[in-house]
PDB file of N, CA, C and O in Angstrom:
ATOM      1  N   UNK A   1       2.578 -82.248 -68.605  1.00  0.00           N
ATOM      2  CA  UNK A   1       2.743 -83.075 -70.291  1.00  0.00           C
ATOM      3  C   UNK A   1       3.042 -81.433 -70.296  1.00  0.00           C
ATOM      4  O   UNK A   1       3.205 -80.874 -69.212  1.00  0.00           O
ATOM      5  N   UNK A   2       3.099 -80.806 -71.317  1.00  0.00           N
ATOM      6  CA  UNK A   2       3.893 -79.037 -71.590  1.00  0.00           C
ATOM      7  C   UNK A   2       2.195 -79.012 -72.753  1.00  0.00           C
ATOM      8  O   UNK A   2       1.712 -79.976 -73.347  1.00  0.00           O
ATOM      9  N   UNK A   3       1.775 -77.847 -72.726  1.00  0.00           N
ATOM     10  CA  UNK A   3       0.551 -77.327 -73.032  1.00  0.00           C
ATOM     11  C   UNK A   3       1.484 -76.782 -74.801  1.00  0.00           C
ATOM     12  O   UNK A   3       2.594 -76.251 -74.778  1.00  0.00           O
ATOM     13  N   UNK A   4       0.768 -77.055 -76.044  1.00  0.00           N
ATOM     14  CA  UNK A   4       1.083 -77.246 -77.541  1.00  0.00           C
ATOM     15  C   UNK A   4       1.302 -75.289 -76.735  1.00  0.00           C
ATOM     16  O   UNK A   4       0.714 -74.598 -75.904  1.00  0.00           O
ATOM     17  N   UNK A   5       3.195 -75.086 -78.186  1.00  0.00           N
ATOM     18  CA  UNK A   5       3.226 -73.555 -77.267  1.00  0.00           C
ATOM     19  C   UNK A   5       3.332 -72.987 -79.270  1.00  0.00           C
ATOM     20  O   UNK A   5       2.735 -73.733 -80.046  1.00  0.00           O
ATOM     21  N   UNK A   6       3.826 -72.156 -79.678  1.00  0.00           N
ATOM     22  CA  UNK A   6       3.416 -71.447 -80.571  1.00  0.00           C
ATOM     23  C   UNK A   6       3.161 -69.625 -80.954  1.00  0.00           C
ATOM     24  O   UNK A   6       2.704 -68.834 -80.130  1.00  0.00           O
ATOM     25  N   UNK A   7       3.423 -69.394 -81.842  1.00  0.00           N
ATOM     26  CA  UNK A   7       4.303 -67.796 -81.326  1.00  0.00           C
ATOM     27  C   UNK A   7       2.842 -66.644 -81.337  1.00  0.00           C
ATOM     28  O   UNK A   7       2.981 -65.421 -81.365  1.00  0.00           O
ATOM     29  N   UNK A   8       1.235 -67.481 -81.302  1.00  0.00           N
ATOM     30  CA  UNK A   8       0.720 -67.149 -80.076  1.00  0.00           C
ATOM     31  C   UNK A   8      -0.398 -66.927 -79.297  1.00  0.00           C
ATOM     32  O   UNK A   8      -1.461 -66.343 -79.087  1.00  0.00           O
ATOM     33  N   UNK A   9       0.808 -68.064 -78.857  1.00  0.00           N
ATOM     34  CA  UNK A   9       0.581 -68.426 -77.020  1.00  0.00           C
ATOM     35  C   UNK A   9       0.635 -67.592 -76.420  1.00  0.00           C
ATOM     36  O   UNK A   9       1.170 -66.740 -77.130  1.00  0.00           O
ATOM     37  N   UNK A  10       0.296 -66.909 -74.870  1.00  0.00           N
ATOM     38  CA  UNK A  10       0.624 -66.087 -74.394  1.00  0.00           C
ATOM     39  C   UNK A  10       1.094 -66.619 -73.698  1.00  0.00           C
ATOM     40  O   UNK A  10       0.747 -67.728 -73.293  1.00  0.00           O
ATOM     41  N   UNK A  11       2.474 -65.688 -73.178  1.00  0.00           N
ATOM     42  CA  UNK A  11       3.273 -66.358 -72.378  1.00  0.00           C
ATOM     43  C   UNK A  11       3.018 -66.249 -70.394  1.00  0.00           C
ATOM     44  O   UNK A  11       3.246 -66.748 -69.292  1.00  0.00           O
ATOM     45  N   UNK A  12       2.429 -65.258 -71.113  1.00  0.00           N
ATOM     46  CA  UNK A  12       1.501 -65.542 -69.470  1.00  0.00           C
ATOM     47  C   UNK A  12       0.978 -66.712 -68.733  1.00  0.00           C
ATOM     48  O   UNK A  12       0.967 -66.991 -67.534  1.00  0.00           O
ATOM     49  N   UNK A  13       0.496 -67.389 -69.919  1.00  0.00           N
ATOM     50  CA  UNK A  13      -0.155 -68.803 -70.123  1.00  0.00           C
ATOM     51  C   UNK A  13       1.100 -69.436 -69.087  1.00  0.00           C
ATOM     52  O   UNK A  13       1.000 -68.999 -67.941  1.00  0.00           O
ATOM     53  N   UNK A  14       2.153 -70.303 -69.286  1.00  0.00           N
ATOM     54  CA  UNK A  14       3.225 -70.646 -69.881  1.00  0.00           C
ATOM     55  C   UNK A  14       3.862 -70.451 -68.609  1.00  0.00           C
ATOM     56  O   UNK A  14       4.307 -69.401 -68.148  1.00  0.00           O
ATOM     57  N   UNK A  15       3.843 -72.000 -67.925  1.00  0.00           N
ATOM     58  CA  UNK A  15       4.506 -72.230 -66.765  1.00  0.00           C
ATOM     59  C   UNK A  15       6.525 -72.065 -67.117  1.00  0.00           C
ATOM     60  O   UNK A  15       7.164 -72.724 -67.938  1.00  0.00           O
ATOM     61  N   UNK A  16       6.869 -71.368 -66.510  1.00  0.00           N
ATOM     62  CA  UNK A  16       8.310 -70.968 -67.138  1.00  0.00           C
ATOM     63  C   UNK A  16       9.238 -72.632 -66.835  1.00  0.00           C
ATOM     64  O   UNK A  16       9.960 -73.360 -67.516  1.00  0.00           O
ATOM     65  N   UNK A  17       8.703 -72.644 -65.443  1.00  0.00           N
ATOM     66  CA  UNK A  17       9.760 -74.038 -64.991  1.00  0.00           C
ATOM     67  C   UNK A  17       9.862 -74.991 -66.423  1.00  0.00           C
ATOM     68  O   UNK A  17      10.801 -75.716 -66.753  1.00  0.00           O
ATOM     69  N   UNK A  18       8.642 -74.755 -67.120  1.00  0.00           N
ATOM     70  CA  UNK A  18       9.035 -75.470 -68.391  1.00  0.00           C
ATOM     71  C   UNK A  18       9.341 -75.031 -69.565  1.00  0.00           C
ATOM     72  O   UNK A  18       8.896 -75.792 -70.424  1.00  0.00           O
ATOM     73  N   UNK A  19      10.153 -73.748 -70.186  1.00  0.00           N
ATOM     74  CA  UNK A  19      11.007 -73.227 -70.507  1.00  0.00           C
ATOM     75  C   UNK A  19      12.012 -72.997 -70.307  1.00  0.00           C
ATOM     76  O   UNK A  19      12.367 -72.514 -69.232  1.00  0.00           O
ATOM     77  N   UNK A  20      13.117 -73.366 -71.641  1.00  0.00           N
ATOM     78  CA  UNK A  20      14.627 -73.972 -71.468  1.00  0.00           C
ATOM     79  C   UNK A  20      15.922 -72.029 -71.031  1.00  0.00           C
ATOM     80  O   UNK A  20      15.618 -70.963 -71.565  1.00  0.00           O
ATOM     81  N   UNK A  21      16.591 -72.098 -70.501  1.00  0.00           N
ATOM     82  CA  UNK A  21      17.604 -70.957 -69.768  1.00  0.00           C
ATOM     83  C   UNK A  21      18.439 -70.765 -70.553  1.00  0.00           C
ATOM     84  O   UNK A  21      19.392 -71.539 -70.644  1.00  0.00           O
ATOM     85  N   UNK A  22      18.308 -69.650 -71.357  1.00  0.00           N
ATOM     86  CA  UNK A  22      19.155 -69.953 -72.449  1.00  0.00           C
ATOM     87  C   UNK A  22      20.540 -69.204 -71.969  1.00  0.00           C
ATOM     88  O   UNK A  22      21.266 -68.558 -72.724  1.00  0.00           O
ATOM     89  N   UNK A  23      20.727 -69.385 -70.784  1.00  0.00           N
ATOM     90  CA  UNK A  23      22.166 -68.253 -69.972  1.00  0.00           C
ATOM     91  C   UNK A  23      23.055 -70.386 -69.970  1.00  0.00           C
ATOM     92  O   UNK A  23      24.231 -70.699 -70.156  1.00  0.00           O
ATOM     93  N   UNK A  24      22.126 -71.086 -69.753  1.00  0.00           N
ATOM     94  CA  UNK A  24      22.907 -72.556 -70.214  1.00  0.00           C
ATOM     95  C   UNK A  24      23.409 -72.672 -71.549  1.00  0.00           C
ATOM     96  O   UNK A  24      24.533 -73.072 -71.856  1.00  0.00           O
ATOM     97  N   UNK A  25      22.697 -72.377 -72.155  1.00  0.00           N
ATOM     98  CA  UNK A  25      23.399 -73.182 -73.503  1.00  0.00           C
ATOM     99  C   UNK A  25      24.407 -72.401 -74.490  1.00  0.00           C
ATOM    100  O   UNK A  25      24.278 -71.189 -74.662  1.00  0.00           O
ATOM    101  N   UNK A  26      25.689 -73.351 -75.306  1.00  0.00           N
ATOM    102  CA  UNK A  26      26.540 -72.570 -75.656  1.00  0.00           C
ATOM    103  C   UNK A  26      26.147 -73.276 -77.027  1.00  0.00           C
ATOM    104  O   UNK A  26      25.806 -74.458 -77.071  1.00  0.00           O
ATOM    105  N   UNK A  27      26.212 -72.561 -77.991  1.00  0.00           N
ATOM    106  CA  UNK A  27      26.235 -72.353 -79.943  1.00  0.00           C
ATOM    107  C   UNK A  27      27.273 -72.134 -80.359  1.00  0.00           C
ATOM    108  O   UNK A  27      27.691 -70.984 -80.224  1.00  0.00           O
ATOM    109  N   UNK A  28      28.380 -73.448 -81.244  1.00  0.00           N
ATOM    110  CA  UNK A  28      29.205 -72.966 -81.090  1.00  0.00           C
ATOM    111  C   UNK A  28      29.500 -72.126 -82.397  1.00  0.00           C
ATOM    112  O   UNK A  28      29.355 -72.710 -83.471  1.00  0.00           O
ATOM    113  N   UNK A  29      30.128 -70.058 -82.394  1.00  0.00           N
ATOM    114  CA  UNK A  29      29.702 -69.351 -83.250  1.00  0.00           C
ATOM    115  C   UNK A  29      30.501 -69.525 -84.613  1.00  0.00           C
ATOM    116  O   UNK A  29      30.248 -68.765 -85.547  1.00  0.00           O
ATOM    117  N   UNK A  30      31.548 -70.608 -84.746  1.00  0.00           N
ATOM    118  CA  UNK A  30      32.002 -71.356 -86.161  1.00  0.00           C
ATOM    119  C   UNK A  30      31.365 -71.798 -86.225  1.00  0.00           C
ATOM    120  O   UNK A  30      32.057 -72.786 -86.466  1.00  0.00           O
ATOM    121  N   UNK A  31      30.011 -72.331 -86.273  1.00  0.00           N
ATOM    122  CA  UNK A  31      29.036 -72.990 -87.596  1.00  0.00           C
ATOM    123  C   UNK A  31      28.215 -71.471 -87.961  1.00  0.00           C
ATOM    124  O   UNK A  31      27.899 -70.490 -87.287  1.00  0.00           O
ATOM    125  N   UNK A  32      28.039 -71.940 -89.673  1.00  0.00           N
ATOM    126  CA  UNK A  32      27.684 -71.396 -90.756  1.00  0.00           C
ATOM    127  C   UNK A  32      25.813 -70.655 -89.947  1.00  0.00           C
ATOM    128  O   UNK A  32      25.037 -71.453 -89.422  1.00  0.00           O
ATOM    129  N   UNK A  33      25.601 -69.706 -90.004  1.00  0.00           N
ATOM    130  CA  UNK A  33      24.652 -69.228 -89.210  1.00  0.00           C
ATOM    131  C   UNK A  33      23.120 -70.013 -88.749  1.00  0.00           C
ATOM    132  O   UNK A  33      22.461 -70.087 -87.712  1.00  0.00           O
ATOM    133  N   UNK A  34      22.930 -70.802 -90.891  1.00  0.00           N
ATOM    134  CA  UNK A  34      21.975 -71.483 -90.582  1.00  0.00           C
ATOM    135  C   UNK A  34      21.750 -72.627 -89.670  1.00  0.00           C
ATOM    136  O   UNK A  34      20.797 -73.066 -89.025  1.00  0.00           O
ATOM    137  N   UNK A  35      23.350 -73.034 -89.919  1.00  0.00           N
ATOM    138  CA  UNK A  35      23.181 -74.066 -88.130  1.00  0.00           C
ATOM    139  C   UNK A  35      23.371 -73.631 -86.871  1.00  0.00           C
ATOM    140  O   UNK A  35      22.914 -74.369 -85.998  1.00  0.00           O
ATOM    141  N   UNK A  36      24.178 -72.161 -86.353  1.00  0.00           N
ATOM    142  CA  UNK A  36      23.286 -71.806 -85.578  1.00  0.00           C
ATOM    143  C   UNK A  36      21.637 -72.149 -85.085  1.00  0.00           C
ATOM    144  O   UNK A  36      21.190 -73.171 -84.564  1.00  0.00           O
ATOM    145  N   UNK A  37      20.870 -70.736 -85.511  1.00  0.00           N
ATOM    146  CA  UNK A  37      19.862 -71.515 -85.705  1.00  0.00           C
ATOM    147  C   UNK A  37      19.294 -73.198 -85.148  1.00  0.00           C
ATOM    148  O   UNK A  37      19.012 -73.781 -84.101  1.00  0.00           O
ATOM    149  N   UNK A  38      19.374 -73.491 -86.835  1.00  0.00           N
ATOM    150  CA  UNK A  38      18.782 -75.356 -86.362  1.00  0.00           C
ATOM    151  C   UNK A  38      19.882 -76.461 -84.215  1.00  0.00           C
ATOM    152  O   UNK A  38      19.675 -77.541 -83.661  1.00  0.00           O
ATOM    153  N   UNK A  39      20.657 -75.527 -83.979  1.00  0.00           N
ATOM    154  CA  UNK A  39      21.545 -75.453 -82.343  1.00  0.00           C
ATOM    155  C   UNK A  39      20.435 -75.142 -81.771  1.00  0.00           C
ATOM    156  O   UNK A  39      19.807 -75.914 -81.046  1.00  0.00           O
ATOM    157  N   UNK A  40      20.011 -73.683 -82.122  1.00  0.00           N
ATOM    158  CA  UNK A  40      19.366 -72.845 -80.792  1.00  0.00           C
ATOM    159  C   UNK A  40      18.395 -73.300 -80.896  1.00  0.00           C
ATOM    160  O   UNK A  40      17.930 -73.604 -79.797  1.00  0.00           O
ATOM    161  N   UNK A  41      17.486 -73.644 -82.093  1.00  0.00           N
ATOM    162  CA  UNK A  41      15.807 -74.484 -81.568  1.00  0.00           C
ATOM    163  C   UNK A  41      16.391 -76.090 -81.623  1.00  0.00           C
ATOM    164  O   UNK A  41      15.514 -76.942 -81.764  1.00  0.00           O
ATOM    165  N   UNK A  42      17.017 -76.304 -81.579  1.00  0.00           N
ATOM    166  CA  UNK A  42      17.198 -77.959 -80.592  1.00  0.00           C
ATOM    167  C   UNK A  42      17.186 -77.507 -79.509  1.00  0.00           C
ATOM    168  O   UNK A  42      16.244 -77.810 -78.776  1.00  0.00           O
ATOM    169  N   UNK A  43      18.336 -76.532 -78.978  1.00  0.00           N
ATOM    170  CA  UNK A  43      18.163 -76.493 -77.897  1.00  0.00           C
ATOM    171  C   UNK A  43      17.163 -76.169 -77.308  1.00  0.00           C
ATOM    172  O   UNK A  43      16.710 -77.156 -76.729  1.00  0.00           O
ATOM    173  N   UNK A  44      16.317 -74.916 -77.079  1.00  0.00           N
ATOM    174  CA  UNK A  44      15.168 -74.184 -76.600  1.00  0.00           C
ATOM    175  C   UNK A  44      14.525 -75.296 -76.555  1.00  0.00           C
ATOM    176  O   UNK A  44      14.373 -76.135 -75.667  1.00  0.00           O
ATOM    177  N   UNK A  45      14.127 -75.194 -77.731  1.00  0.00           N
ATOM    178  CA  UNK A  45      12.431 -76.831 -77.832  1.00  0.00           C
ATOM    179  C   UNK A  45      11.403 -75.953 -79.028  1.00  0.00           C
ATOM    180  O   UNK A  45      10.852 -76.414 -80.027  1.00  0.00           O
ATOM    181  N   UNK A  46      11.398 -74.359 -78.426  1.00  0.00           N
ATOM    182  CA  UNK A  46      10.579 -73.880 -79.098  1.00  0.00           C
ATOM    183  C   UNK A  46      10.903 -72.609 -79.726  1.00  0.00           C
ATOM    184  O   UNK A  46      11.534 -72.189 -78.756  1.00  0.00           O
ATOM    185  N   UNK A  47      10.982 -71.654 -80.568  1.00  0.00           N
ATOM    186  CA  UNK A  47      12.022 -70.727 -81.716  1.00  0.00           C
ATOM    187  C   UNK A  47      10.823 -69.518 -81.014  1.00  0.00           C
ATOM    188  O   UNK A  47      10.472 -68.778 -81.933  1.00  0.00           O
ATOM    189  N   UNK A  48      10.225 -69.189 -79.872  1.00  0.00           N
ATOM    190  CA  UNK A  48       9.021 -67.727 -79.806  1.00  0.00           C
ATOM    191  C   UNK A  48       9.214 -67.758 -78.508  1.00  0.00           C
ATOM    192  O   UNK A  48       8.302 -67.207 -77.890  1.00  0.00           O
ATOM    193  N   UNK A  49      10.196 -68.266 -77.752  1.00  0.00           N
ATOM    194  CA  UNK A  49      10.261 -68.737 -75.764  1.00  0.00           C
ATOM    195  C   UNK A  49      10.966 -69.211 -75.772  1.00  0.00           C
ATOM    196  O   UNK A  49      11.622 -69.802 -76.629  1.00  0.00           O
ATOM    197  N   UNK A  50      11.026 -69.020 -74.460  1.00  0.00           N
ATOM    198  CA  UNK A  50      13.185 -69.542 -72.796  1.00  0.00           C
ATOM    199  C   UNK A  50      12.726 -68.554 -72.351  1.00  0.00           C
ATOM    200  O   UNK A  50      11.743 -67.841 -72.553  1.00  0.00           O
ATOM    201  N   UNK A  51      13.779 -68.596 -71.539  1.00  0.00           N
ATOM    202  CA  UNK A  51      13.858 -67.789 -70.649  1.00  0.00           C
ATOM    203  C   UNK A  51      15.596 -67.643 -69.724  1.00  0.00           C
ATOM    204  O   UNK A  51      16.450 -68.486 -69.448  1.00  0.00           O
ATOM    205  N   UNK A  52      15.513 -66.413 -69.526  1.00  0.00           N
ATOM    206  CA  UNK A  52      16.646 -65.567 -68.319  1.00  0.00           C
ATOM    207  C   UNK A  52      16.306 -66.103 -67.584  1.00  0.00           C
ATOM    208  O   UNK A  52      15.213 -65.746 -67.146  1.00  0.00           O
ATOM    209  N   UNK A  53      16.973 -67.319 -66.929  1.00  0.00           N
ATOM    210  CA  UNK A  53      16.980 -66.675 -65.247  1.00  0.00           C
ATOM    211  C   UNK A  53      15.851 -66.637 -65.488  1.00  0.00           C
ATOM    212  O   UNK A  53      15.383 -66.776 -66.618  1.00  0.00           O
ATOM    213  N   UNK A  54      14.763 -66.299 -63.736  1.00  0.00           N
ATOM    214  CA  UNK A  54      13.510 -66.410 -63.845  1.00  0.00           C
ATOM    215  C   UNK A  54      12.663 -65.449 -64.410  1.00  0.00           C
ATOM    216  O   UNK A  54      11.466 -65.336 -64.147  1.00  0.00           O
ATOM    217  N   UNK A  55      13.415 -64.639 -65.328  1.00  0.00           N
ATOM    218  CA  UNK A  55      12.485 -64.238 -66.486  1.00  0.00           C
ATOM    219  C   UNK A  55      11.736 -65.156 -68.017  1.00  0.00           C
ATOM    220  O   UNK A  55      12.202 -65.765 -68.981  1.00  0.00           O
ATOM    221  N   UNK A  56      10.609 -64.865 -67.604  1.00  0.00           N
ATOM    222  CA  UNK A  56      10.793 -65.770 -69.690  1.00  0.00           C
ATOM    223  C   UNK A  56      10.246 -63.986 -70.776  1.00  0.00           C
ATOM    224  O   UNK A  56       9.725 -62.871 -70.762  1.00  0.00           O
ATOM    225  N   UNK A  57      10.793 -64.828 -71.371  1.00  0.00           N
ATOM    226  CA  UNK A  57      11.167 -64.197 -72.965  1.00  0.00           C
ATOM    227  C   UNK A  57      10.480 -65.168 -73.683  1.00  0.00           C
ATOM    228  O   UNK A  57      10.629 -66.356 -73.966  1.00  0.00           O
ATOM    229  N   UNK A  58       9.242 -63.793 -73.996  1.00  0.00           N
ATOM    230  CA  UNK A  58       8.561 -64.028 -76.059  1.00  0.00           C
ATOM    231  C   UNK A  58       9.520 -63.753 -77.008  1.00  0.00           C
ATOM    232  O   UNK A  58      10.059 -62.657 -76.854  1.00  0.00           O
ATOM    233  N   UNK A  59       9.868 -64.356 -77.867  1.00  0.00           N
ATOM    234  CA  UNK A  59      10.359 -62.983 -79.242  1.00  0.00           C
ATOM    235  C   UNK A  59       9.813 -63.687 -80.167  1.00  0.00           C
ATOM    236  O   UNK A  59       9.635 -64.891 -80.349  1.00  0.00           O
ATOM    237  N   UNK A  60       9.491 -62.407 -80.917  1.00  0.00           N
ATOM    238  CA  UNK A  60       8.753 -62.155 -81.902  1.00  0.00           C
ATOM    239  C   UNK A  60       9.695 -61.722 -83.418  1.00  0.00           C
ATOM    240  O   UNK A  60      10.524 -60.816 -83.497  1.00  0.00           O
ATOM    241  N   UNK A  61       9.334 -62.525 -84.359  1.00  0.00           N
ATOM    242  CA  UNK A  61      10.524 -62.390 -85.551  1.00  0.00           C
ATOM    243  C   UNK A  61       9.216 -61.513 -86.914  1.00  0.00           C
ATOM    244  O   UNK A  61       8.043 -61.565 -87.284  1.00  0.00           O
ATOM    245  N   UNK A  62      10.589 -60.754 -87.191  1.00  0.00           N
ATOM    246  CA  UNK A  62       9.786 -60.179 -88.561  1.00  0.00           C
ATOM    247  C   UNK A  62      10.673 -60.181 -89.399  1.00  0.00           C
ATOM    248  O   UNK A  62      11.868 -60.072 -89.122  1.00  0.00           O
ATOM    249  N   UNK A  63      10.062 -60.344 -90.891  1.00  0.00           N
ATOM    250  CA  UNK A  63      10.829 -61.219 -92.232  1.00  0.00           C
ATOM    251  C   UNK A  63      11.892 -59.672 -91.902  1.00  0.00           C
ATOM    252  O   UNK A  63      11.500 -58.581 -91.489  1.00  0.00           O
ATOM    253  N   UNK A  64      13.961 -60.299 -92.430  1.00  0.00           N
ATOM    254  CA  UNK A  64      13.943 -58.898 -93.179  1.00  0.00           C
ATOM    255  C   UNK A  64      14.832 -58.779 -92.190  1.00  0.00           C
ATOM    256  O   UNK A  64      15.946 -58.842 -92.711  1.00  0.00           O
ATOM    257  N   UNK A  65      14.921 -58.642 -91.045  1.00  0.00           N
ATOM    258  CA  UNK A  65      15.396 -58.599 -88.955  1.00  0.00           C
ATOM    259  C   UNK A  65      16.946 -60.410 -88.699  1.00  0.00           C
ATOM    260  O   UNK A  65      16.722 -61.619 -88.772  1.00  0.00           O
ATOM    261  N   UNK A  66      17.739 -59.962 -88.536  1.00  0.00           N
ATOM    262  CA  UNK A  66      17.753 -60.786 -87.550  1.00  0.00           C
ATOM    263  C   UNK A  66      18.092 -60.875 -86.442  1.00  0.00           C
ATOM    264  O   UNK A  66      18.902 -59.999 -86.138  1.00  0.00           O
ATOM    265  N   UNK A  67      17.792 -61.688 -85.506  1.00  0.00           N
ATOM    266  CA  UNK A  67      18.075 -61.607 -84.571  1.00  0.00           C
ATOM    267  C   UNK A  67      18.477 -61.397 -83.775  1.00  0.00           C
ATOM    268  O   UNK A  67      18.053 -61.285 -82.625  1.00  0.00           O
ATOM    269  N   UNK A  68      19.776 -61.251 -84.393  1.00  0.00           N
ATOM    270  CA  UNK A  68      21.236 -60.556 -83.173  1.00  0.00           C
ATOM    271  C   UNK A  68      20.556 -59.049 -83.856  1.00  0.00           C
ATOM    272  O   UNK A  68      19.384 -59.108 -83.485  1.00  0.00           O
ATOM    273  N   UNK A  69      20.688 -58.006 -84.501  1.00  0.00           N
ATOM    274  CA  UNK A  69      19.830 -57.296 -84.907  1.00  0.00           C
ATOM    275  C   UNK A  69      18.977 -56.225 -84.373  1.00  0.00           C
ATOM    276  O   UNK A  69      19.061 -55.016 -84.157  1.00  0.00           O
ATOM    277  N   UNK A  70      18.216 -57.069 -84.265  1.00  0.00           N
ATOM    278  CA  UNK A  70      16.161 -57.306 -82.231  1.00  0.00           C
ATOM    279  C   UNK A  70      16.970 -57.096 -81.852  1.00  0.00           C
ATOM    280  O   UNK A  70      16.853 -56.097 -81.142  1.00  0.00           O
ATOM    281  N   UNK A  71      17.882 -57.457 -81.870  1.00  0.00           N
ATOM    282  CA  UNK A  71      18.904 -58.535 -79.928  1.00  0.00           C
ATOM    283  C   UNK A  71      19.152 -56.165 -79.314  1.00  0.00           C
ATOM    284  O   UNK A  71      18.897 -55.429 -78.360  1.00  0.00           O
ATOM    285  N   UNK A  72      19.686 -56.101 -80.515  1.00  0.00           N
ATOM    286  CA  UNK A  72      21.101 -54.337 -80.060  1.00  0.00           C
ATOM    287  C   UNK A  72      20.005 -54.102 -80.997  1.00  0.00           C
ATOM    288  O   UNK A  72      20.117 -54.490 -82.160  1.00  0.00           O
ATOM    289  N   UNK A  73      19.091 -53.578 -80.643  1.00  0.00           N
ATOM    290  CA  UNK A  73      18.070 -52.605 -81.191  1.00  0.00           C
ATOM    291  C   UNK A  73      17.443 -52.377 -79.329  1.00  0.00           C
ATOM    292  O   UNK A  73      17.327 -51.433 -78.547  1.00  0.00           O
ATOM    293  N   UNK A  74      17.113 -54.243 -79.313  1.00  0.00           N
ATOM    294  CA  UNK A  74      16.186 -53.657 -77.221  1.00  0.00           C
ATOM    295  C   UNK A  74      17.441 -52.894 -77.237  1.00  0.00           C
ATOM    296  O   UNK A  74      17.657 -51.685 -77.324  1.00  0.00           O
ATOM    297  N   UNK A  75      18.236 -53.947 -77.126  1.00  0.00           N
ATOM    298  CA  UNK A  75      19.901 -53.492 -75.520  1.00  0.00           C
ATOM    299  C   UNK A  75      19.700 -51.535 -76.187  1.00  0.00           C
ATOM    300  O   UNK A  75      19.508 -50.715 -75.290  1.00  0.00           O
ATOM    301  N   UNK A  76      19.744 -51.148 -77.230  1.00  0.00           N
ATOM    302  CA  UNK A  76      20.278 -49.824 -77.788  1.00  0.00           C
ATOM    303  C   UNK A  76      18.711 -48.641 -76.915  1.00  0.00           C
ATOM    304  O   UNK A  76      18.924 -47.543 -76.402  1.00  0.00           O
ATOM    305  N   UNK A  77      17.153 -49.392 -77.015  1.00  0.00           N
ATOM    306  CA  UNK A  77      16.353 -48.742 -76.243  1.00  0.00           C
ATOM    307  C   UNK A  77      16.119 -48.649 -75.447  1.00  0.00           C
ATOM    308  O   UNK A  77      15.004 -48.131 -75.384  1.00  0.00           O
ATOM    309  N   UNK A  78      16.887 -49.039 -73.753  1.00  0.00           N
ATOM    310  CA  UNK A  78      16.704 -49.385 -72.617  1.00  0.00           C
ATOM    311  C   UNK A  78      18.154 -48.334 -72.026  1.00  0.00           C
ATOM    312  O   UNK A  78      18.451 -48.307 -70.832  1.00  0.00           O
TER     313      UNK A  78
END
């Protein structure tokens, strides 16, 4: 059974095999922004955690920024 996961969960405490690999998810980009968010959450189950291959990822959201903006900022900082 998977432990309860929320935004306060320490990523090091999660069994990575229980996270959804987002490289296997396809979301129709013709959906509205709200519908795409709902689809993403439906697929990953936990909006704060997912994995990319063998790497666990924890997302932290702030008000006023979109997920796309945050990903762009992350990529630009690399």
